[in-house]
Steps between C-alpha positions, in 0.01 A plus 500: 500500500612852425452813705351814351498843660256761371601856579283811497173308489224757537316468831168470318628197304642341815170551682306347209739203492457442874122517462499262204723256693276512806191429290669189362639391837862547392794700621585814304816327375309190386247719317776696325660169391165372371441820301848485348463131413161551335637796306834374370449128439350418161137391502460130435862436598571132553746427784807311381430203729149459358633521146767237568244273666274523195795414275575200722139385484504540122819290490323230700692526829338314788433637848796296625730658241376846603573412865859418404548861393392621844751264668794606287797675656495878492877518506664651190593239241861418435634547148553184296855367490567459128865403536 
């Protein structure tokens, strides 16, 4: 996660943001994040994991084969020794 600082936010905008957040039961920070996400992410965007899962299903991978991906090591791979 990244950190974003907004300077010189007009008090009227800050007040409206706090009100909007309270109406949705969120913190002001969570509401600002939600507004930014809704605004900058393309509509109809497919998350990479969902796209890869659909490719795997299309390729005929089984649930067991999908589970193997979740169990794989998250350590960086070592380069192949071609000598």
